[in-house]
LUMTORRO-975724 format. One record per residue: residue in three letters; x, y, z of N, C-alpha, C in turn; residue number from 1. Coordinates in nm, 3 decimals. Layout:
REM residues N
("ALA" (X Y Z) (X Y Z) (X Y Z) NUM) ...
END
This chain:
REM residues 255
("MET" (0.706 -2.026 -1.011) (0.659 -1.971 -0.875) (0.710 -1.904 -0.746) 1) ("ARG" (0.802 -1.914 -0.763) (0.857 -1.842 -0.691) (0.893 -1.704 -0.698) 2) ("LYS" (0.951 -1.652 -0.798) (0.875 -1.483 -0.875) (0.665 -1.442 -0.852) 3) ("LYS" (0.637 -1.522 -0.863) (0.489 -1.503 -0.816) (0.470 -1.518 -0.635) 4) ("LEU" (0.520 -1.560 -0.568) (0.508 -1.496 -0.395) (0.599 -1.436 -0.330) 5) ("LEU" (0.679 -1.395 -0.421) (0.795 -1.310 -0.336) (0.714 -1.124 -0.444) 6) ("ASN" (0.616 -1.122 -0.560) (0.495 -1.072 -0.607) (0.422 -1.025 -0.447) 7) ("VAL" (0.373 -1.102 -0.514) (0.229 -1.105 -0.398) (0.271 -1.012 -0.243) 8) ("ALA" (0.395 -1.062 -0.240) (0.441 -1.028 -0.082) (0.485 -0.841 -0.117) 9) ("LEU" (0.543 -0.856 -0.208) (0.604 -0.736 -0.184) (0.470 -0.629 -0.235) 10) ("ILE" (0.351 -0.693 -0.317) (0.253 -0.609 -0.380) (0.145 -0.575 -0.161) 11) ("ILE" (0.128 -0.670 -0.089) (0.049 -0.728 -0.033) (0.123 -0.528 0.083) 12) ("SER" (0.204 -0.570 0.101) (0.300 -0.507 0.163) (0.244 -0.296 0.144) 13) ("ILE" (0.283 -0.281 0.033) (0.270 -0.185 0.042) (0.119 -0.175 -0.004) 14) ("PHE" (0.036 -0.244 -0.057) (-0.101 -0.121 -0.086) (-0.144 -0.199 0.042) 15) ("SER" (-0.175 -0.271 0.150) (-0.307 -0.263 0.261) (-0.267 -0.207 0.334) 16) ("CYS" (-0.400 -0.218 0.515) (-0.430 -0.196 0.729) (-0.499 -0.225 0.708) 17) ("GLY" (-1.287 -0.154 1.696) (-1.365 -0.068 1.639) (-1.493 -0.048 1.531) 18) ("SER" (-1.481 0.068 1.507) (-1.594 0.011 1.439) (-1.596 0.069 1.247) 19) ("THR" (-1.621 0.099 1.093) (-1.647 0.130 1.045) (-1.652 0.225 0.964) 20) ("LYS" (-1.611 0.280 0.884) (-1.675 0.394 0.819) (-1.677 0.494 0.645) 21) ("ASN" (-1.794 0.458 0.606) (-1.713 0.397 0.444) (-1.712 0.517 0.402) 22) ("ASN" (-1.660 0.520 0.234) (-1.545 0.629 0.195) (-1.657 0.672 0.075) 23) ("SER" (-1.798 0.663 0.083) (-1.885 0.751 0.044) (-1.963 0.859 0.043) 24) ("HIS" (-1.990 0.930 0.007) (-2.029 1.072 0.016) (-2.107 1.082 -0.030) 25) ("GLY" (-2.186 1.191 -0.039) (-2.377 1.253 -0.086) (-2.295 1.323 -0.227) 26) ("SER" (-2.368 1.321 -0.271) (-2.411 1.362 -0.399) (-2.392 1.582 -0.451) 27) ("GLY" (-2.450 1.599 -0.315) (-2.413 1.730 -0.226) (-2.237 1.828 -0.308) 28) ("ASP" (-2.262 1.922 -0.337) (-2.159 1.969 -0.337) (-2.051 2.002 -0.225) 29) ("VAL" (-1.910 1.970 -0.226) (-1.826 1.924 -0.087) (-1.766 2.066 -0.094) 30) ("ASN" (-1.716 2.081 0.066) (-1.694 2.220 0.041) (-1.559 2.287 -0.014) 31) ("LEU" (-1.578 2.441 -0.035) (-1.428 2.447 -0.139) (-1.335 2.481 -0.102) 32) ("LEU" (-1.266 2.466 -0.090) (-1.104 2.471 -0.031) (-0.982 2.432 -0.148) 33) ("GLY" (-0.871 2.498 -0.095) (-0.711 2.518 -0.194) (-0.719 2.377 -0.105) 34) ("ILE" (-0.591 2.424 -0.278) (-0.524 2.255 -0.228) (-0.434 2.263 -0.080) 35) ("LYS" (-0.351 2.354 -0.042) (-0.338 2.374 0.154) (-0.402 2.320 0.196) 36) ("GLN" (-0.527 2.386 0.186) (-0.631 2.336 0.355) (-0.648 2.191 0.296) 37) ("ILE" (-0.664 2.145 0.197) (-0.704 1.971 0.188) (-0.624 1.912 0.208) 38) ("LEU" (-0.428 1.940 0.155) (-0.339 1.853 0.201) (-0.377 1.889 0.368) 39) ("ASN" (-0.325 2.008 0.424) (-0.349 1.993 0.583) (-0.413 1.946 0.658) 40) ("SER" (-0.558 1.915 0.593) (-0.679 1.795 0.677) (-0.602 1.711 0.648) 41) ("HIS" (-0.561 1.683 0.560) (-0.558 1.497 0.488) (-0.378 1.551 0.611) 42) ("LEU" (-0.326 1.528 0.561) (-0.171 1.523 0.746) (-0.200 1.518 0.834) 43) ("GLU" (-0.367 1.589 0.929) (-0.455 1.610 1.062) (-0.488 1.455 1.064) 44) ("GLN" (-0.491 1.345 0.988) (-0.572 1.289 0.991) (-0.417 1.119 0.938) 45) ("ARG" (-0.301 1.154 0.996) (-0.213 1.055 0.969) (-0.235 0.990 1.130) 46) ("ALA" (-0.200 0.788 1.094) (-0.236 0.787 1.197) (-0.130 0.759 1.296) 47) ("TYR" (-0.089 0.789 1.404) (0.067 0.790 1.531) (-0.019 0.692 1.586) 48) ("PHE" (0.152 0.585 1.606) (0.186 0.477 1.657) (0.311 0.439 1.616) 49) ("ASN" (0.362 0.345 1.763) (0.486 0.277 1.780) (0.484 0.175 1.625) 50) ("ASN" (0.389 0.062 1.723) (0.367 -0.058 1.626) (0.252 -0.116 1.577) 51) ("LEU" (0.185 -0.196 1.497) (0.085 -0.246 1.459) (0.133 -0.404 1.404) 52) ("GLN" (0.023 -0.434 1.479) (-0.058 -0.551 1.395) (-0.194 -0.572 1.332) 53) ("ALA" (-0.145 -0.633 1.236) (-0.357 -0.669 1.181) (-0.286 -0.756 1.064) 54) ("ARG" (-0.443 -0.895 1.055) (-0.442 -1.014 1.032) (-0.531 -0.998 0.914) 55) ("LEU" (-0.493 -1.009 0.813) (-0.594 -0.993 0.656) (-0.611 -1.138 0.571) 56) ("ILE" (-0.723 -1.066 0.464) (-0.704 -1.211 0.386) (-0.701 -1.095 0.290) 57) ("PHE" (-0.664 -1.210 0.185) (-0.657 -1.112 0.069) (-0.692 -1.245 -0.073) 58) ("ASN" (-0.708 -1.134 -0.157) (-0.758 -1.254 -0.307) (-0.704 -1.223 -0.385) 59) ("ILE" (-0.657 -1.237 -0.514) (-0.573 -1.284 -0.612) (-0.662 -1.289 -0.731) 60) ("LYS" (-0.738 -1.200 -0.766) (-0.771 -1.223 -0.927) (-0.695 -1.278 -1.059) 61) ("ASP" (-0.748 -1.395 -1.122) (-0.640 -1.335 -1.242) (-0.458 -1.405 -1.250) 62) ("SER" (-0.479 -1.547 -1.072) (-0.329 -1.557 -1.043) (-0.357 -1.747 -1.039) 63) ("ASP" (-0.303 -1.719 -1.044) (-0.233 -1.934 -1.059) (-0.207 -1.906 -0.891) 64) ("LEU" (-0.178 -1.836 -0.808) (-0.196 -1.921 -0.628) (-0.347 -1.929 -0.601) 65) ("PRO" (-0.351 -1.992 -0.478) (-0.506 -1.979 -0.399) (-0.584 -1.887 -0.362) 66) ("GLN" (-0.692 -1.913 -0.404) (-0.784 -1.768 -0.448) (-0.774 -1.704 -0.276) 67) ("SER" (-0.758 -1.755 -0.179) (-0.805 -1.674 -0.063) (-0.747 -1.702 0.011) 68) ("GLN" (-0.625 -1.606 0.059) (-0.508 -1.632 0.147) (-0.528 -1.535 0.248) 69) ("THR" (-0.442 -1.571 0.411) (-0.434 -1.525 0.531) (-0.237 -1.457 0.553) 70) ("VAL" (-0.284 -1.369 0.580) (-0.129 -1.320 0.632) (-0.106 -1.256 0.732) 71) ("THR" (0.024 -1.234 0.809) (0.044 -1.178 0.892) (0.110 -1.050 0.865) 72) ("ILE" (0.041 -0.928 0.914) (0.135 -0.772 0.880) (0.192 -0.714 1.048) 73) ("ARG" (0.353 -0.659 1.031) (0.354 -0.600 1.183) (0.470 -0.432 1.071) 74) ("ILE" (0.386 -0.337 1.163) (0.481 -0.242 1.116) (0.493 -0.160 1.203) 75) ("LYS" (0.690 -0.177 1.228) (0.732 -0.093 1.338) (0.740 0.084 1.299) 76) ("ARG" (0.664 0.196 1.348) (0.700 0.326 1.238) (0.783 0.325 1.259) 77) ("GLY" (0.817 0.387 1.072) (0.981 0.454 0.979) (1.028 0.386 1.019) 78) ("GLU" (1.042 0.171 0.985) (1.125 0.142 1.075) (1.201 0.019 0.944) 79) ("VAL" (1.011 -0.092 0.985) (1.020 -0.203 1.012) (0.871 -0.248 0.915) 80) ("ILE" (0.880 -0.283 0.832) (0.717 -0.362 0.777) (0.790 -0.517 0.746) 81) ("TRP" (0.678 -0.602 0.804) (0.705 -0.731 0.832) (0.584 -0.795 0.819) 82) ("ILE" (0.656 -0.913 0.732) (0.516 -0.931 0.675) (0.489 -1.172 0.707) 83) ("ASN" (0.424 -1.194 0.758) (0.476 -1.384 0.741) (0.351 -1.462 0.701) 84) ("GLY" (0.332 -1.544 0.671) (0.234 -1.544 0.569) (0.241 -1.760 0.451) 85) ("PHE" (0.144 -1.778 0.367) (0.145 -1.921 0.298) (0.159 -1.963 0.470) 86) ("LEU" (0.069 -2.046 0.574) (0.173 -2.098 0.647) (0.257 -2.070 0.693) 87) ("ASN" (0.363 -1.976 0.738) (0.434 -1.994 0.750) (0.573 -2.013 0.634) 88) ("MET" (0.561 -2.080 0.600) (0.630 -2.098 0.457) (0.710 -1.952 0.397) 89) ("VAL" (0.638 -1.840 0.350) (0.724 -1.717 0.337) (0.744 -1.602 0.403) 90) ("ARG" (0.787 -1.517 0.455) (0.861 -1.392 0.453) (0.921 -1.299 0.448) 91) ("LEU" (0.854 -1.242 0.485) (0.935 -1.044 0.378) (0.973 -0.957 0.472) 92) ("LYS" (1.075 -0.902 0.528) (1.113 -0.740 0.545) (1.157 -0.621 0.520) 93) ("ILE" (1.103 -0.563 0.500) (1.056 -0.438 0.458) (1.177 -0.363 0.533) 94) ("THR" (1.293 -0.294 0.525) (1.329 -0.134 0.603) (1.380 -0.015 0.483) 95) ("PRO" (1.464 0.081 0.591) (1.453 0.166 0.449) (1.513 0.164 0.375) 96) ("GLU" (1.618 0.041 0.437) (1.786 0.095 0.389) (1.736 -0.057 0.246) 97) ("LYS" (1.687 -0.191 0.303) (1.698 -0.302 0.158) (1.550 -0.372 0.223) 98) ("VAL" (1.498 -0.436 0.122) (1.417 -0.527 0.155) (1.485 -0.713 0.137) 99) ("GLN" (1.387 -0.752 0.228) (1.439 -0.917 0.259) (1.288 -1.020 0.321) 100) ("PHE" (1.356 -1.149 0.201) (1.290 -1.202 0.122) (1.298 -1.329 0.187) 101) ("TYR" (1.182 -1.433 0.229) (1.262 -1.614 0.211) (1.116 -1.707 0.162) 102) ("ASN" (1.126 -1.813 0.051) (1.009 -1.871 0.111) (1.096 -2.053 0.065) 103) ("LYS" (1.092 -2.057 0.263) (1.081 -2.238 0.263) (1.025 -2.306 0.206) 104) ("LEU" (0.919 -2.307 0.087) (0.854 -2.355 -0.028) (0.984 -2.411 -0.134) 105) ("ASP" (1.073 -2.333 -0.164) (1.172 -2.388 -0.297) (1.375 -2.368 -0.228) 106) ("ARG" (1.298 -2.337 -0.105) (1.411 -2.283 -0.022) (1.516 -2.162 -0.135) 107) ("THR" (1.440 -2.121 -0.158) (1.526 -1.935 -0.209) (1.498 -1.804 -0.133) 108) ("TYR" (1.581 -1.742 -0.169) (1.613 -1.602 -0.101) (1.633 -1.494 -0.200) 109) ("TYR" (1.524 -1.381 -0.127) (1.633 -1.249 -0.160) (1.653 -1.091 -0.071) 110) ("ASP" (1.810 -1.113 -0.118) (1.803 -0.959 0.033) (1.899 -0.874 -0.061) 111) ("GLY" (1.765 -0.763 -0.117) (1.843 -0.630 -0.171) (1.811 -0.541 -0.145) 112) ("ASP" (1.866 -0.418 -0.252) (1.807 -0.230 -0.236) (1.664 -0.297 -0.297) 113) ("TYR" (1.638 -0.144 -0.285) (1.418 -0.174 -0.285) (1.504 -0.112 -0.466) 114) ("SER" (1.579 -0.201 -0.607) (1.535 -0.177 -0.713) (1.409 -0.318 -0.757) 115) ("SER" (1.448 -0.431 -0.669) (1.336 -0.546 -0.645) (1.231 -0.458 -0.733) 116) ("ILE" (1.163 -0.434 -0.552) (1.045 -0.300 -0.606) (1.011 -0.238 -0.682) 117) ("ASN" (1.111 -0.177 -0.733) (1.149 -0.055 -0.778) (1.033 -0.148 -0.945) 118) ("PHE" (1.125 -0.208 -0.980) (1.151 -0.262 -1.119) (1.038 -0.353 -1.162) 119) ("PHE" (0.977 -0.439 -1.008) (0.836 -0.492 -1.125) (0.714 -0.370 -1.105) 120) ("LEU" (0.728 -0.242 -0.995) (0.617 -0.179 -1.000) (0.665 -0.080 -1.178) 121) ("GLY" (0.751 -0.046 -1.111) (0.782 0.101 -1.226) (0.813 0.183 -1.172) 122) ("ILE" (0.767 0.199 -1.032) (0.789 0.319 -0.987) (0.881 0.303 -0.825) 123) ("ASP" (0.956 0.487 -0.854) (1.105 0.468 -0.740) (1.026 0.503 -0.608) 124) ("LEU" (1.015 0.372 -0.497) (0.960 0.405 -0.403) (1.086 0.380 -0.314) 125) ("SER" (0.984 0.412 -0.188) (1.146 0.454 -0.110) (1.031 0.402 0.015) 126) ("TYR" (1.100 0.357 0.192) (1.024 0.308 0.242) (0.885 0.398 0.265) 127) ("SER" (0.933 0.528 0.279) (0.792 0.630 0.363) (0.710 0.592 0.240) 128) ("ASN" (0.745 0.597 0.118) (0.615 0.565 0.052) (0.528 0.425 0.073) 129) ("ILE" (0.639 0.331 0.093) (0.506 0.199 0.098) (0.399 0.247 0.283) 130) ("GLU" (0.441 0.264 0.329) (0.400 0.287 0.430) (0.293 0.342 0.418) 131) ("ASN" (0.294 0.529 0.380) (0.254 0.575 0.326) (0.089 0.515 0.247) 132) ("ALA" (0.110 0.395 0.156) (-0.039 0.321 0.073) (-0.072 0.249 0.205) 133) ("LEU" (0.049 0.196 0.244) (-0.021 0.089 0.362) (-0.161 0.175 0.460) 134) ("LEU" (-0.172 0.299 0.483) (-0.227 0.312 0.526) (-0.332 0.406 0.515) 135) ("GLY" (-0.320 0.387 0.413) (-0.407 0.496 0.301) (-0.372 0.651 0.315) 136) ("ASP" (-0.275 0.717 0.307) (-0.203 0.788 0.304) (-0.134 0.804 0.167) 137) ("ILE" (-0.160 1.025 0.117) (-0.049 1.057 -0.013) (0.018 0.938 0.028) 138) ("MET" (0.099 0.882 -0.146) (0.214 0.747 -0.119) (0.323 0.912 -0.136) 139) ("MET" (0.318 1.015 -0.237) (0.403 1.120 -0.248) (0.421 1.158 -0.171) 140) ("GLY" (0.548 1.301 -0.149) (0.591 1.409 -0.084) (0.569 1.495 -0.187) 141) ("TYR" (0.482 1.625 -0.152) (0.453 1.723 -0.233) (0.420 1.869 -0.174) 142) ("ARG" (0.497 1.963 -0.266) (0.516 2.077 -0.226) (0.307 2.173 -0.296) 143) ("PHE" (0.276 2.269 -0.269) (0.091 2.249 -0.288) (0.171 2.340 -0.420) 144) ("ASN" (0.219 2.369 -0.430) (0.275 2.393 -0.650) (0.261 2.312 -0.686) 145) ("GLN" (0.328 2.159 -0.668) (0.325 2.009 -0.702) (0.187 2.017 -0.752) 146) ("LEU" (0.069 2.096 -0.758) (-0.066 2.025 -0.783) (-0.157 2.065 -0.797) 147) ("LYS" (-0.250 2.047 -0.837) (-0.342 2.092 -0.908) (-0.515 2.057 -0.874) 148) ("GLN" (-0.591 2.095 -0.867) (-0.759 2.060 -0.851) (-0.809 2.067 -0.955) 149) ("ILE" (-0.882 1.924 -0.918) (-1.009 1.947 -1.029) (-1.125 1.956 -0.898) 150) ("ASN" (-1.229 2.039 -0.991) (-1.363 2.041 -1.007) (-1.450 1.892 -0.959) 151) ("ASP" (-1.508 1.861 -0.865) (-1.597 1.736 -0.798) (-1.697 1.788 -0.773) 152) ("LYS" (-1.831 1.708 -0.745) (-1.913 1.736 -0.627) (-1.931 1.620 -0.530) 153) ("ASN" (-1.847 1.457 -0.593) (-1.836 1.411 -0.473) (-1.658 1.388 -0.313) 154) ("SER" (-1.504 1.441 -0.422) (-1.411 1.431 -0.302) (-1.355 1.550 -0.403) 155) ("TYR" (-1.217 1.572 -0.315) (-1.122 1.729 -0.341) (-1.069 1.567 -0.473) 156) ("ILE" (-1.057 1.657 -0.550) (-0.951 1.530 -0.610) (-0.768 1.656 -0.630) 157) ("LEU" (-0.674 1.575 -0.642) (-0.579 1.668 -0.640) (-0.527 1.557 -0.778) 158) ("ILE" (-0.414 1.609 -0.910) (-0.336 1.588 -0.951) (-0.173 1.667 -0.966) 159) ("SER" (-0.083 1.564 -0.953) (0.040 1.546 -0.970) (0.115 1.592 -1.079) 160) ("LYS" (0.169 1.674 -1.087) (0.303 1.680 -1.196) (0.361 1.580 -1.213) 161) ("PRO" (0.461 1.606 -1.304) (0.581 1.483 -1.319) (0.584 1.444 -1.229) 162) ("HIS" (0.615 1.352 -1.180) (0.757 1.296 -1.050) (0.870 1.207 -1.061) 163) ("ASN" (0.922 1.205 -1.012) (1.013 1.113 -1.032) (0.986 1.055 -1.120) 164) ("SER" (0.976 0.875 -1.181) (0.931 0.803 -1.292) (0.852 0.795 -1.317) 165) ("LEU" (0.710 0.791 -1.205) (0.574 0.874 -1.293) (0.506 1.029 -1.388) 166) ("GLU" (0.462 1.000 -1.502) (0.455 1.073 -1.617) (0.247 1.176 -1.469) 167) ("SER" (0.230 1.098 -1.447) (0.126 1.199 -1.341) (0.093 1.095 -1.175) 168) ("ALA" (-0.015 1.180 -1.129) (-0.097 1.038 -1.008) (-0.194 1.097 -0.989) 169) ("LEU" (-0.300 1.022 -0.965) (-0.401 1.119 -0.925) (-0.457 1.074 -0.795) 170) ("TYR" (-0.527 1.217 -0.658) (-0.513 1.132 -0.523) (-0.645 1.198 -0.546) 171) ("ARG" (-0.776 1.096 -0.466) (-0.922 1.131 -0.404) (-0.930 1.172 -0.261) 172) ("ILE" (-0.948 1.237 -0.252) (-0.964 1.302 -0.111) (-1.096 1.253 -0.039) 173) ("ASN" (-1.151 1.187 0.022) (-1.253 1.196 0.131) (-1.308 1.307 0.206) 174) ("PRO" (-1.371 1.437 0.134) (-1.408 1.533 0.220) (-1.497 1.526 0.347) 175) ("GLU" (-1.523 1.350 0.360) (-1.556 1.445 0.590) (-1.483 1.335 0.632) 176) ("ASN" (-1.404 1.312 0.607) (-1.283 1.219 0.661) (-1.123 1.294 0.623) 177) ("TYR" (-1.124 1.274 0.529) (-0.956 1.382 0.449) (-0.931 1.238 0.451) 178) ("LYS" (-0.912 1.118 0.439) (-0.862 1.022 0.432) (-0.870 0.989 0.312) 179) ("LEU" (-0.756 0.916 0.191) (-0.810 0.911 0.037) (-0.934 0.778 0.040) 180) ("ASN" (-0.975 0.771 -0.065) (-1.060 0.722 -0.096) (-1.046 0.640 -0.225) 181) ("ASN" (-0.922 0.685 -0.314) (-0.853 0.634 -0.504) (-0.685 0.712 -0.446) 182) ("GLN" (-0.648 0.629 -0.511) (-0.472 0.685 -0.519) (-0.428 0.608 -0.622) 183) ("SER" (-0.389 0.684 -0.778) (-0.338 0.604 -0.877) (-0.202 0.688 -0.903) 184) ("PHE" (-0.126 0.563 -1.016) (-0.047 0.639 -1.041) (-0.044 0.560 -1.251) 185) ("LEU" (0.048 0.700 -1.306) (0.014 0.621 -1.481) (0.113 0.668 -1.514) 186) ("GLN" (0.210 0.563 -1.629) (0.242 0.583 -1.690) (0.200 0.523 -1.764) 187) ("HIS" (0.155 0.691 -1.883) (0.185 0.648 -2.019) (0.212 0.586 -2.110) 188) ("LYS" (0.320 0.673 -2.151) (0.446 0.576 -2.214) (0.447 0.450 -2.225) 189) ("LYS" (0.447 0.369 -2.088) (0.461 0.234 -2.094) (0.330 0.156 -2.077) 190) ("ASN" (0.234 0.274 -2.045) (0.086 0.216 -2.102) (0.082 0.112 -1.949) 191) ("ARG" (0.085 0.197 -1.828) (0.091 0.138 -1.695) (-0.001 0.183 -1.664) 192) ("LYS" (-0.088 0.099 -1.537) (-0.144 0.229 -1.457) (-0.167 0.151 -1.299) 193) ("ILE" (-0.121 0.158 -1.171) (-0.142 0.142 -1.053) (-0.194 0.192 -0.972) 194) ("GLU" (-0.342 0.104 -0.912) (-0.451 0.224 -0.840) (-0.477 0.141 -0.702) 195) ("PHE" (-0.507 0.172 -0.595) (-0.541 0.186 -0.515) (-0.719 0.226 -0.431) 196) ("THR" (-0.776 0.169 -0.385) (-0.896 0.198 -0.377) (-0.930 0.172 -0.316) 197) ("TYR" (-0.919 0.217 -0.179) (-1.026 0.216 0.058) (-1.140 0.248 0.049) 198) ("HIS" (-1.216 0.123 -0.006) (-1.335 0.081 0.019) (-1.405 0.126 0.175) 199) ("ASN" (-1.323 0.114 0.276) (-1.399 0.094 0.409) (-1.275 0.150 0.486) 200) ("TYR" (-1.297 0.259 0.577) (-1.180 0.239 0.706) (-1.210 0.189 0.824) 201) ("GLN" (-1.145 0.191 0.919) (-1.165 0.147 0.996) (-1.129 0.243 1.122) 202) ("ILE" (-1.165 0.270 1.279) (-1.139 0.341 1.352) (-1.080 0.282 1.467) 203) ("ILE" (-0.999 0.261 1.517) (-0.835 0.223 1.639) (-0.822 0.335 1.647) 204) ("SER" (-0.816 0.338 1.842) (-0.768 0.464 1.911) (-0.863 0.551 1.847) 205) ("ASN" (-0.970 0.577 1.806) (-1.004 0.731 1.720) (-0.906 0.721 1.591) 206) ("GLN" (-0.874 0.675 1.565) (-0.807 0.700 1.376) (-0.822 0.646 1.255) 207) ("PHE" (-0.855 0.739 1.193) (-0.877 0.585 1.067) (-0.758 0.539 0.992) 208) ("PHE" (-0.772 0.397 0.993) (-0.723 0.269 0.948) (-0.754 0.223 0.801) 209) ("PRO" (-0.713 0.163 0.719) (-0.773 0.159 0.638) (-0.849 -0.011 0.649) 210) ("LYS" (-0.988 -0.044 0.645) (-1.097 -0.190 0.683) (-1.014 -0.282 0.520) 211) ("LEU" (-1.136 -0.259 0.410) (-1.152 -0.303 0.268) (-1.047 -0.280 0.213) 212) ("MET" (-1.005 -0.252 0.118) (-0.928 -0.198 -0.003) (-0.942 -0.298 -0.120) 213) ("SER" (-0.844 -0.229 -0.228) (-0.801 -0.329 -0.332) (-0.710 -0.242 -0.410) 214) ("VAL" (-0.659 -0.352 -0.481) (-0.516 -0.317 -0.592) (-0.551 -0.325 -0.730) 215) ("GLU" (-0.515 -0.239 -0.785) (-0.544 -0.328 -0.953) (-0.341 -0.210 -1.007) 216) ("LEU" (-0.357 -0.299 -1.069) (-0.211 -0.314 -1.141) (-0.218 -0.385 -1.311) 217) ("LYS" (-0.250 -0.277 -1.403) (-0.238 -0.286 -1.541) (-0.128 -0.260 -1.600) 218) ("ASN" (-0.145 -0.290 -1.734) (0.007 -0.322 -1.844) (-0.079 -0.332 -1.960) 219) ("GLU" (0.031 -0.318 -2.066) (-0.052 -0.326 -2.208) (-0.154 -0.483 -2.260) 220) ("ASN" (-0.100 -0.568 -2.182) (-0.045 -0.689 -2.172) (-0.207 -0.792 -2.059) 221) ("ASN" (-0.229 -0.746 -1.913) (-0.269 -0.796 -1.847) (-0.356 -0.695 -1.785) 222) ("SER" (-0.352 -0.748 -1.659) (-0.481 -0.664 -1.601) (-0.491 -0.764 -1.392) 223) ("THR" (-0.437 -0.720 -1.312) (-0.473 -0.815 -1.174) (-0.522 -0.697 -1.106) 224) ("VAL" (-0.638 -0.808 -1.023) (-0.688 -0.756 -0.873) (-0.616 -0.819 -0.783) 225) ("ILE" (-0.595 -0.712 -0.638) (-0.626 -0.788 -0.535) (-0.734 -0.706 -0.436) 226) ("ASP" (-0.758 -0.744 -0.351) (-0.914 -0.755 -0.328) (-0.795 -0.807 -0.128) 227) ("LEU" (-0.826 -0.634 -0.043) (-0.764 -0.700 0.041) (-0.931 -0.671 0.192) 228) ("ASN" (-0.905 -0.744 0.281) (-1.041 -0.779 0.400) (-0.907 -0.813 0.522) 229) ("PHE" (-0.885 -0.640 0.641) (-0.826 -0.646 0.716) (-0.912 -0.729 0.815) 230) ("LYS" (-0.873 -0.872 0.899) (-0.967 -0.900 1.050) (-0.937 -0.762 1.157) 231) ("SER" (-0.867 -0.817 1.177) (-0.808 -0.714 1.296) (-0.696 -0.703 1.301) 232) ("LEU" (-0.661 -0.540 1.342) (-0.578 -0.437 1.344) (-0.564 -0.447 1.490) 233) ("ASN" (-0.407 -0.421 1.586) (-0.423 -0.346 1.716) (-0.277 -0.289 1.694) 234) ("LEU" (-0.306 -0.200 1.767) (-0.163 -0.140 1.815) (-0.112 -0.115 1.903) 235) ("ASN" (0.059 -0.046 1.901) (0.171 -0.061 2.055) (0.135 -0.195 2.164) 236) ("ASN" (0.149 -0.268 2.076) (0.156 -0.379 2.169) (0.308 -0.397 2.083) 237) ("ILE" (0.433 -0.508 2.194) (0.523 -0.516 2.179) (0.522 -0.625 2.080) 238) ("GLU" (0.556 -0.572 1.975) (0.537 -0.696 1.810) (0.722 -0.762 1.799) 239) ("ARG" (0.739 -0.883 1.777) (0.948 -0.883 1.756) (0.910 -0.924 1.575) 240) ("TYR" (1.002 -0.884 1.484) (0.961 -0.932 1.419) (1.124 -1.002 1.327) 241) ("PRO" (1.151 -1.117 1.373) (1.223 -1.196 1.339) (1.218 -1.228 1.232) 242) ("PHE" (1.361 -1.255 1.153) (1.316 -1.268 1.071) (1.445 -1.343 1.093) 243) ("LYS" (1.510 -1.407 0.965) (1.708 -1.448 0.954) (1.696 -1.567 0.811) 244) ("ILE" (1.741 -1.563 0.736) (1.728 -1.633 0.624) (1.830 -1.788 0.620) 245) ("PRO" (1.741 -1.916 0.608) (1.790 -2.018 0.634) (1.911 -2.007 0.585) 246) ("SER" (2.041 -2.067 0.656) (2.119 -2.152 0.512) (2.105 -2.206 0.423) 247) ("GLY" (2.208 -2.207 0.289) (2.168 -2.350 0.225) (2.072 -2.289 0.144) 248) ("TYR" (2.032 -2.208 0.162) (1.925 -2.082 0.018) (2.002 -2.044 -0.096) 249) ("THR" (1.959 -2.036 -0.224) (1.922 -1.981 -0.318) (1.834 -1.834 -0.376) 250) ("GLN" (1.930 -1.779 -0.379) (1.933 -1.604 -0.441) (1.931 -1.599 -0.539) 251) ("ILE" (1.787 -1.527 -0.554) (1.694 -1.547 -0.696) (1.701 -1.382 -0.704) 252) ("ASP" (1.689 -1.335 -0.863) (1.690 -1.225 -0.904) (1.527 -1.269 -1.022) 253) ("PHE" (1.405 -1.212 -0.991) (1.271 -1.167 -0.998) (1.217 -1.089 -1.116) 254) ("LYS" (1.350 -0.965 -1.172) (1.343 -0.904 -1.278) (1.359 -0.968 -1.389) 255) 
END
């Protein structure tokens, strides 16, 4: 149970974040653009803010946890991702240097580097990768010559060459708003796939943020799907990121 709660908190932090904008596009051909133009247009849609707070409902399929839970996420851009959930019983804090977590239900905690996330997901991640995924941006940083383009009638599709621990990555970019429709990462040798689908975006302060999204984790033995529904999102309020591991808790290793 303790590992399950930590895994859920990590997944939400990595794969979550007015009016709404659907990511669908008509069946007509998209405008022809080169990789450099596509990437630059995508980067221009990057959201700018100092801090963010969102409350979301998530549903995990094929899980022994309750089917629906509400958590609060706070982000200080480039510095902190903070999650509080399960009736204030579970708290997670991620910074560029470390990952911290505690669980009041069984009096356990984790305080360490990114090896915990990397082991669980099978991908070498940094703090910026996590923020990008949460905000609907391309997770990994690429030069133009590290990508190739595939023709498609409904979206711009970019495929990467091998990158760090990944054997391949695929990005589908919406030709209307240049945000992601989907990004997926494959490890063929380990028969593992991680896929994020951004179903809808919401417009806050004239910027796009994910509204409805899902995450699918696959390996040779099972598949887990997580649906995320953001009910509220606020920008640039003064936020606190309280975190203190209670005394007497036991350090865990969920590898």
